[in-house]
C-alpha positions as CSV (number, residue, x, y, z in Angstrom):
1,M,11.5,20.0,25.2
2,K,8.9,17.3,25.8
3,K,6.5,19.4,23.9
4,L,8.7,19.7,20.9
5,L,9.5,16.1,20.8
6,G,5.8,15.2,21.0
7,I,5.0,17.5,18.1
8,L,7.9,16.0,15.9
9,I,6.6,12.4,16.8
10,I,3.1,13.4,15.5
11,L,4.6,14.8,12.3
12,L,6.6,11.9,11.5
13,F,3.4,9.6,12.0
14,L,1.7,11.8,9.6
15,L,4.3,12.0,7.0
16,A,4.8,8.1,7.3
17,A,1.2,7.7,6.3
18,C,1.1,10.1,3.3
19,G,1.3,8.4,-0.1
20,N,0.2,5.0,0.8
21,Y,-2.6,3.1,-0.8
22,E,-5.4,1.4,1.3
23,G,-7.8,-0.9,-0.3
24,T,-9.2,-4.6,-0.8
25,V,-7.6,-7.0,-3.2
26,V,-10.0,-7.9,-6.0
27,E,-7.6,-9.9,-8.3
28,K,-4.3,-11.6,-8.1
29,K,-2.2,-12.3,-11.1
30,D,1.4,-13.9,-11.6
31,S,3.4,-10.9,-10.7
32,S,0.8,-8.3,-9.6
33,F,-2.4,-7.9,-8.0
34,M,-5.5,-5.5,-8.4
35,V,-6.5,-3.2,-5.4
36,E,-9.8,-1.5,-5.2
37,L,-9.2,1.9,-3.7
38,P,-11.9,3.9,-2.0
39,S,-13.1,7.0,-3.8
40,G,-14.9,10.1,-2.9
41,N,-17.4,9.6,-5.6
42,S,-19.6,6.6,-6.9
43,E,-16.7,5.5,-9.2
44,V,-14.7,2.4,-8.5
45,V,-10.9,2.8,-8.6
46,V,-8.8,-0.2,-9.4
47,E,-5.1,-0.1,-9.7
48,E,-2.8,-2.7,-10.4
49,M,0.4,-3.2,-8.2
50,Q,3.4,-4.7,-10.0
51,L,5.7,-6.5,-7.7
52,I,9.4,-5.9,-7.7
53,D,12.2,-7.8,-6.0
54,L,12.0,-5.4,-3.1
55,T,8.5,-5.9,-2.2
56,T,7.9,-7.2,1.2
57,F,4.8,-8.6,2.8
58,S,3.9,-8.1,6.5
59,G,0.9,-8.2,8.8
60,D,-1.1,-11.4,8.3
61,V,0.8,-12.8,5.6
62,S,4.6,-13.2,4.8
63,S,4.7,-13.7,1.1
64,F,2.9,-13.1,-2.2
65,E,1.6,-16.7,-2.4
66,E,-0.3,-16.1,1.0
67,L,-2.0,-12.9,-0.3
68,E,-5.8,-13.7,-1.2
69,V,-8.6,-12.0,-3.0
70,G,-10.6,-10.0,-0.3
71,D,-7.6,-9.1,1.9
72,R,-7.5,-5.5,3.2
73,V,-4.0,-4.0,2.3
74,I,-1.9,-0.8,2.9
75,V,0.5,-0.5,0.1
76,V,3.7,1.6,0.7
77,P,4.8,2.6,-2.9
78,A,8.5,2.7,-4.0
79,D,10.1,6.0,-5.0
80,T,9.3,6.4,-8.6
81,P,9.0,9.6,-10.7
82,S,5.6,11.1,-10.8
83,D,5.1,10.3,-14.4
84,F,6.0,6.6,-13.9
85,P,2.9,4.7,-15.4
86,Y,3.1,1.7,-12.9
87,F,2.5,1.3,-9.1
88,L,5.4,-0.5,-7.5
89,P,4.9,-1.5,-3.9
90,M,7.9,-1.4,-1.6
91,E,5.9,-3.0,1.3
92,V,2.3,-4.6,1.4
93,I,0.7,-4.7,5.0
94,V,-2.1,-7.2,4.9
95,E,-5.1,-7.2,7.3
96,R,-7.6,-10.1,7.3
């Protein structure tokens, strides 16, 4: 029973990490911010994260106003259809 519970906990952690975006804030706008995402090749990938009313900030900041260029972030995306053209963060975890 303990072995099964341990496997279940590990699977939950792995599933929770899927789909998140990790990177560095490179630009901040009025209602969005740009994140440079690591890429397997030499090409730089920058994505714009559009804020929504439900976006929460945690970690080293508690609001969008405290977010700064150079902050390392983990962005948990909101549920959107796969063909949705924007990245909408549900949660932004900031590490300085």
